[in-house]
N, C-alpha and C positions, 0 to 999 in steps of 0.2 A: 579561465580554466587552463591548467597545464596540459600541453599536448600528450603527456604521459598518463593522464587520468581519464577514466571513462566518462562519457556524457551521461549524466543522471537525470537529464530532462528537467532541471531546476528551472529553467526559462520557460517551460511549458505550463507553469502553475498560474492559474487566475484565481486569486484569493478573494476577490471582490464579492462573489455570491455568498460567501460564509460570513460576511460582515452583517450584523443585525440590521434589518430594514428600519427598526425604530431607533437606531443609534442617532445621537444629537449631532454627530459629525460624520460627513460622508467618508467612504472608504479612501477615495483619491487624496482627500486632505490629510486623513490620518496617515496613509502610506508615506506621503511626501514628508510629513513631520517626523514620522518614525525613522525614515531613512536619514533625515537630518539630525537626528539624535535629540530633538527637542521634546519628544513625548515618549512614554513607555506604555506598555499594555496595561500595567498596574494603575495608570492614571485614570482608567475608564471603568467606573463601578458597575456599568451595565453589562460588562463581560463576566461570565462565570469563571470559576477557577479552571474548569475543563476547557473553556474557550481560550483562555489566556495560555494554558499549557500547549494547546494545539497550535494556536497562532505563533507561539514562540518557536516551535520547531519549524513551521513552514517559512517563517520570516528570516530564520537563521539556520538553514539546514546544514551548512558546512560544520556547525558545532555539534551536530547530532548524527550525521551519516558519515561512515567511514570513507576514506580516500581509497578509490578503486581504480587500479591500474587498467589502462587500455590494452587489451591483448587481441591477438589475431586468430587465436584458435579457441574453440569451446573448452570450458573447464567444468566437466560434469561431476555431480554428486548423485547419490542415490535417489531415484524417483520414488519418494516414500511419503508417508504421512508424518508430520512433526507436530508434537504437542508443546504449547507454550503457555505458562501460567496456569497449569492444572485445569485444562478445559473440561466442562461437562457436556451434557447432551445439548445445551443451549448455546454452546460456543460458536463464535464466528468461524467460517472456513474461507480462507483466502488461497486462491489458486495462483501458481506461478510456474515458471520453468525450473528445470533441475540444473540451473547454473550456480556454481559456487559463488560467483560474484553477486548475482541477484539474491541469493540466500543470505549472504553476509550483509547486504544492505537492509533487508527486511528484519533480520534478527537484531541488528543494531537499532533500527527504529523501535522494535517492539520492546526492547530493553528500556525504553523511555517511559513505559507504562506498565500496568498490571492487567491489561486486558486479556482474558482467556481466549485462546484461539487454536485452530488447527491450520497449518500450512500444508497444502497438498501440492507436491512437486510433480509436474507432468514431465514424462520423459521427451525432452526436446534436443536430445543428443548433447546436452550440456550448453546449449546456446542460450544467451540472454533472451528476454522476451522479444525484444525488437529484432534481433537477428533470427529468431525462431520464426517470426512472422514473415520476414524476408525470404527465408529458405523453405517456408512451408512446413516447418517441423511442429508448429503448434496447431493441432487439429482437434476436431471433436472426437475422433476415434481415439486419439492418444489421451484425451481427457477422460473418455469413458473407461479406458483401460486402467487409468490411475484410480478412478473411483472403484472399479472392481477389485483390483489388486490390493488396495488399502483397506477394502471393506469399510470405507468411511460411513456408509449408511448405518452401521451397527454402533458407531461412536456418537452420532448426533441424532436428535429427535426431530430434526427438520430437514428440508431439502433445498437449502439455499447456499449458493456459492457466490463469492465475490472474485471476479476475474480482473486481470490487468486492463487498464484503459486501452492499451495498444491492441487488444484483441477484440475491440468493439465490433468490428465487421463480422465476426464469427459468432456473436451472441446467440442469434436466432437458431443457428446450427447447433450450438452447445445445448440449448433447451430441447431441441427436437430430438437429438441423439441421446442425451443423458436422461431426460425427464425431469431434471432438476430446475428449479428457479435460478436464474442467473442475474446478478447485479454487476454492473460495470463500474470498477473503481478508477482511481486517478491514473494518470500516466506517470507522475512523479511520486516516489514513495514518501516524500516529505509532506505531501498533501493528505496522506491517508487519515491522520488523526482528525483533521477538520472534516474530512468527508464522512467519517464514522459518527461524528457528532456525539451524542450521549452514550453511544456504544464504546467510545474510547475512554478507558479509565486511567487517569493520571495516577502517578505512584503515591500521591499524598491522600488518595481516597481509599486506602486499603482498610 
């Protein structure tokens, strides 16, 4: 990683839990052969098209995520509700901070599929999620304020949020303060399609 690029937690991904338990080849053997270039995902018929697409992103994230500069100051955007791929009342809701850099990574990832979703940006003073956790800017109260100001409840027919993996320590408080169900997502954005499983819709399934 270049010292001028932000750390996107690519080394924090453990993809082995997503590998089918019934696969005729163990994950560690596949992973080693894939890195050596002796096999491709398409070589394995037990993988669905959705799984191949999701694994491809996670195994080669640099080809799908933008290069993000490392900066010393927050880069805020509006703490608002953003609709992607014409979401309806059943759409996923992903929560993150109101950092322009974080938003750019997530929207670049989302452009690789057609999954309808809402992104709820919490006012963390423009800090990325990791910095917001360090500075104490990502709180249950700020999440509740974002829910109220966005009127999210009127847009979806469920009460389910997917929050960043780095906010795991706050999940119980999130549930208590907001009254919403909370699912903890991955730390690294490139893992999201695998994490979502059948909820992630590749572009060729339109």
